[in-house]
N, C-alpha and C positions, 0 to 999 in steps of 0.2 A: 586644238589651237597648237599644240606642239611638235604636229606632224608637219608643218609649214616652215620652209626653210629660207631662211633671209636671201633676197635676191642680193645683195649687197656683201654680208657677211657670211651668209651658209650658214648660220646656228639656227638655232629652234625655239628658243628665249622669248617670248611675247608676252604685253600686257596692254589689257583693255583700251582702245583711244578715246573712239567718239563713237556712237552706235554700233556698224560693221566696222570700224577702222580697228587695226591692233599697231604696235610700235613696239618692233625691235629693239628689245633691252641692253642688245649691246651696240649697236650701230647708230641704231634712233630712225629705222627706216619707217614711216608707216605707210599701210598697203592693207589692201580689201581685208577680211578675215577668209574668204573663200578663194578657190581656184577652179574659176572652169575650163572645162578643156575647148578644145581649139572649134569644134564642132557645133559646144555650147553657146561660143561667140559669136560662131560665122553665122548660127540660127538668130541669135537676139540680134547681131547685127545687122542684119538681112536688108537689101533695098527700102523693102515696106514698114521699117522703124523708121528712118528717115521722109516717107512719103505714105503719112499713114496713122500709122501704130504711136509713135511716139510724138510726132511731129505729122501738123499737116501737110507741108511743103517745107523742106529744110532749104530748100533752095529761094523760094519765095520769102520765108524767116529770116531771111538773112539780118536784116538792117535792126528787126526785134533782138537775134541775138547776140549782134554786134553790139548793140546797146546793154544790153547786159554783160558782154566778155569786157568794155568800157571801164566800167563800175569796178570789175575784180582788178582789173588792171592800175588804178587807181591805189588798191589795197598791196598790191604788191609792187611797187613803186618803189620802194624803201628797199627791194631784196635785189632789184637789177640796177645796170649803168652799160651803157654804149659799147662796153670792153666784155656782157657778158655773154652767156648760150640760153637760147630757150629750148627745150626738149619737153614736148608735148605727146605725151602717151593716151590714146584715146583722139587724134587729132579731126577725126571726123573730115569735113571737107575744107579744114582749114583758115576757117575767120580766125578763129583767135589768134593763131600762129603769124598770120596776116596783118593785124594791128601790132602786133608784136616787129614786125622786120624792120619797122622804121628807127625802133627806140633800144635793138641789144645787137653784138657782132654778127649774128647768127643763129638762124631759126633751124628746128627742123622736127617731124612728125613722123610719128607710126600712128596705124589703125589698121584694126582686123578686117575693116569693109573694103573691097578691091575697086567698086564703085566711089566710094568717098576718096580713098586713095589719087585714083586717077582725077577727079575733079582738084584736087588738093592740088594735084604735080603741075 
């Protein structure tokens, strides 16, 4: 763990948080304890991930996925307001951001899958 530099403060001081998550002892950032390469991410989140491997059909599953996101939004409700910005890392096809768009001032999403980014845009 000590070789991972914090994306916020640049330090390398971590504590185990939960399962594969670690927390920076300096600034409190919580992140995964792994750092996959861009090649590994591209391979893992290929179009097959959304259509056949992890999901049967991500687009056809939209209503079910959004039902789960609505439950998460209820939990997050106390952390944002209409002046807040919502940035989602790993936004996939943008379903969560779409649901947040009328709840916050600004939404922004990032993903490694070019197909997902095109759809979300």
